[in-house]
N, C-alpha and C positions, 0 to 999 in steps of 0.2 A: 088156663094158666094158674100155677101158683102163686099166692104172695107175693113170697119170700122174693124176687127178682124188685117187685114194687116197693119197699121195703129198702130194701137194699139202694135203688134210686133214689127214694127222698133220702135216704141215710149220706150217698156221696154229694148228691146237692146241700145238702146242710155242710157236709164238713167242704165245701167248697167254696160257700158263703165265707165261713171262717178262715180259711187260707189266705181268699182276696184281703180283708180286714187286715190280717195277721201281716202281707208282703207290704201292704198300701202305705197300712200306720207305720210298720217301720222305715220303708223308704221317705212317709216322709217326714219322721222323727229324724231322718242325717241333714234334711234340709231347714229344720226349724233350727237344730241343735245350731249349724252351718250359718244361718240367719241371727246368733246370736240368742237362741232363746234357751233359760232356764237347764243347768247341769241336772237335773234328779230324775227321780226316776216317777214323779207323781207327774205327768206330763197331759197332754191331749192325744199327741201320737201314739204315747205308751196304752193311752185309753183305750185307743184305736187296736192297735197289735192286740192287746191280753184281752179286748173281747172277742177278738175272733177267736186267741188259744180258749175261749170255754167255747164258745160256738163249737168252735171242733171236739173238743173233749166229750163234750152232749152225743158228737156224731160217732166217737169211738165206743162212748159206756154202750151207746145201741148196737154197733159194730157187732161188741164183746157179748152183747144180748143175741142178737138173731145169728149168731156162729154156736155161742153155747148151748143155746135152744132146740136150734137144727140142725142136728149132725149130716142131715144131705148136702147143706148150705158148701160144707168144709169140702165138697170135690167140685163143686164149682168152681169154674176158671174165673169169674168175676168175684170168688172170697178172695183172693189176694188182694186185692185195693182193700178190702175192706180189713184186713188185719194189716196192708202199711198203714192204715188208718190209726191203728190203734198203736203201732209202734211210733210212727211221727209222732202221734197224742202225749205221747209217755214221755218222750225226751223231751218235749214243749214244755210239761206239768214241771221237769226238774227244770229249765233252764228259767222257770219266771222266777222261784224262789232266789235262786242260787245268784241272778242280775240285780236280784235288789241287795242280797247282802254282798254281791259285789262291788257297788255302790257303797254300801257303808263303812265294808274295808277298808278300800283303795280308793273312794272317790270315782273324779270324773275318767269316762274310759272313750276311750275313739269306736271307729268302726269297729275294728278285730279287734275280739277279749274272749278268752274261754265260754262266757255265758254267749253272750254273743253267735256264736261261733255253731254252739249247741242247740240255740234257737231255729236259726236262718235253716241247720241239719234237719231239724225234728220237721218244717215247715216242707221241708223241699222233699224227703219222705213222705208224710203226708200226701203231696199235690201229685207224686207221682201213681201213690195208691189209686186217687180219684181221679187220674188218666186210663189205667189200668183199667179199674170198677165199670168207668164208663165204655170205655172202647169196648168190651167184653159185655157190657148187654147190648148191643147194639141189632144184634141176632132176634132180641126180642118186641124190637116193633116199637119199644115205647118213643112216641112224639118228642121226651124232653131232653133225648139221650143227645143228641145229634148239637143241641142251640146250647147244650149243660158240658159236654166235651169243648167245642169250638171256646165257650169262658176261659175253661177248663185249660186249657191249650195256650191263652192269655195271661193266665195266673202262673202256670208253670217258664213260661217263658222271663217273665219277670223275674223271676225266684232266683231262677240260674243265673238271670244279668248281677242283679244280689250276693249273690255266691257268691260269683268271682269277683264282684269290689271288694269283700272279703280281704282280698290277699292283691289286691293290685291299686287301691287308692289311698293316699298319703293322708290319711286324715285317720290314725288311730293310736294317735301320740299321747296318751292316755296320764292324767294326774299321777300315777306310779308309776308307769310300764310307759315305754314307747314303742310299739309295732307296728310303725311304719313301713313297710315294703322297700327295696330296693330297688333307685329308680327303674334298673337295667329290664333288672328278676321282672318287675312288675311290667315293664313295657311286653316282656317273650311270654309273659300269660296271657295277657290282655288278648296278644296279636294271634295265639295260638288256640287256647278257648274259646273264646268268645266269637269271636265266625263259623268256628264247630258248632259248637251247639246252638248257634242260632239257625245253622241251617239245618241243622239234626232236626230241632221240633220243627221247623217248617213241614219239611218231609215227614215226618211222624204225624203231623195233624193234616197233609195234605193226601195221605198213604191211607189214614185212618176212616177218613172221612169222601175221601174217592170222589168229591165232585166241587166242582170253578169255584169260589165263592168265599166255602167255610175259612181258610185258611187264607184269606184278605181281612172276613172277620175280625179271626184268632188274632193276626197283626195290626187291624186297628183296636181292638182290645189293651194287648199290650202298649200301646201308644197312648189311650186315653189313660190306663195307669199311672203311666210316667209321666204326662204330661201334667194332670193332675197335681199329684204327690212332691214332683220335682223342679216343675215350670212355673205353674199358676202362680205356687206364695211368692215367684219373688221375679217380678217386672222387671228387674232389667235381662232376666233372662226369656222375656218374650222375641226375642229374635232370634230363638234359635228354633220357633214354631214352622217357618217356612222351610226345615228341609225334613220334617215328620210327611210333610205332604208328596214330599220327592221320595219317600221311605214305602211311600201306600202305592206310592206308582209303581214301583219297581217291584214290590209285593205282588201288586198284579199283575204283571208283569208273568214272575215268575209263577205266577197259580195258576196262569193261563199254560202257560210252557210245561209245566209238572203233569197239567189235568189234559194235556193235549186238544186244548182247545187252538193254541197258537203253535204250528207247525214248525217245529226243527230239527228232526230227527231223530234217532235213533237213543241219543246220548240226552235226550230231555232233562232228566231226572238230575244230572251234572250241572247239567246250564243253571236248572235251575235254584242248586245249592248253593253255585260260585257265583248266582248273582244278590240270593241271600245275604253269605257271607263278605261278598265286595262291600256290603255297607253297615257291617255291624257296627261302627260306628255312630251312627245314626240312631237307630235301635241303644244304643245305651248312653248317648247324650240325655240331658250335658254335665252330670256327673262323670262322665271319663273321661272328660277334659281333663278336669286333677290328675291325670294318671300319666299325660302331657305335660301336660306346664309344669310341672316340678323337673322337669331340663333344667326350665330354665329362671323360675321363679329364687330368687335372695331368699334367703335365708330368715323369718318369721315373717313371711309373708302368708297369709294364707290362700291356698290354691280357688278356692270358693270365691273372691273376691274376684277372682282374674276369670270369672271364666264368663261376664261379657265381652272381654278378649277373645277368648279360645274362638269364639266364633263366626271373628272376622278371619283366620285358618283355619278352619276346620275346612274348608276344601282343598288347601292345600295338602293338611295332615290324612284327608279321605282318599285323595289323588295318590297319596303315598300307601298308605293302607288296603288300599283297594286290589292289589294285586296277590300278596300274602293274604289275606281275607276272601278271597276267589278260590285259591289254593286250598286252603281249610274247607272251605266250605264244601266241595270238590270231593276233599278226601271223606268228610265227613256222610255225607249221600252214601260215596262206594260202599265205605263201611259201614256202613246201616242198614243196607243192602245185602248186604251178605251177611250180617251177623243178627238182624234183625226178622224177625219172621212175623209178621202181621197174617193174621186171619186173613181165611180170604171170608167168610159168614160176615164179621167186620166190616166191610169197604160193600155189603150192599145197599 
């Protein structure tokens, strides 16, 4: 067996570690600012985030090295993952100094700013590259591939949620620019994109790993990232924790259905996607509550301070959003089955 696939696997795992630090640090940054942390560039969450950027840069340099040195690897399917890691890291390198300059020029910013959007786009491209690289290494029979891929889907899921938050949460009113979304536009974006991508990532994980349990672990990883970054730091939000147990139960059922452990007939993939889409609010809470609170919060009150109250109405809002969420989950699975080809080799 050639050494190159093993080196590629190591690079992908290093890049995965960097991406987890990046998105976890970025999410922690949102929570820390909402709790009143100083609005400066030099903060602990930024340190975690940009440590991840540095680790990702190391992985990108290594990717560039083996692609440049080994011409044959350029024709391997997993090399696309390495190329996306390089592209994503370049974008992040641009975003880091630009974010510092943005703070210096315009002071306090909100969640959505050109530099924040550039950074998270780079992280997203990198994470997609990690998924593609690892999934295409499954035929190599490395023991570390599937565990790493499980974590990679957790990270991608969390990153996609954070990306959608850029355009839907009303916390983008900075010192110089107010980039808060229109509440109704934000609500529409959420109910269309969040269940769609939750179901799509769930389906991709299930089809890539093709065994009951792996996708449930990916969902558990998402919940761990979310809880540690967004719930644990604020004791008043701990009443959201039981809801994550409900989400895990639904995911385990959906995992059993899509892997044919629970017999439901020929529409098992659509049913599983619908179940995951129906509970999209739980995967993205508590921060998603700010998008719904803004419909009845009077001017000058931070939506974050009212998130504990959102937990009291979560059951009602979840009931209202479950049907459109399920529909978008089914649509995601149907489109994925038609448009996304997963190699049979990667499901052995």
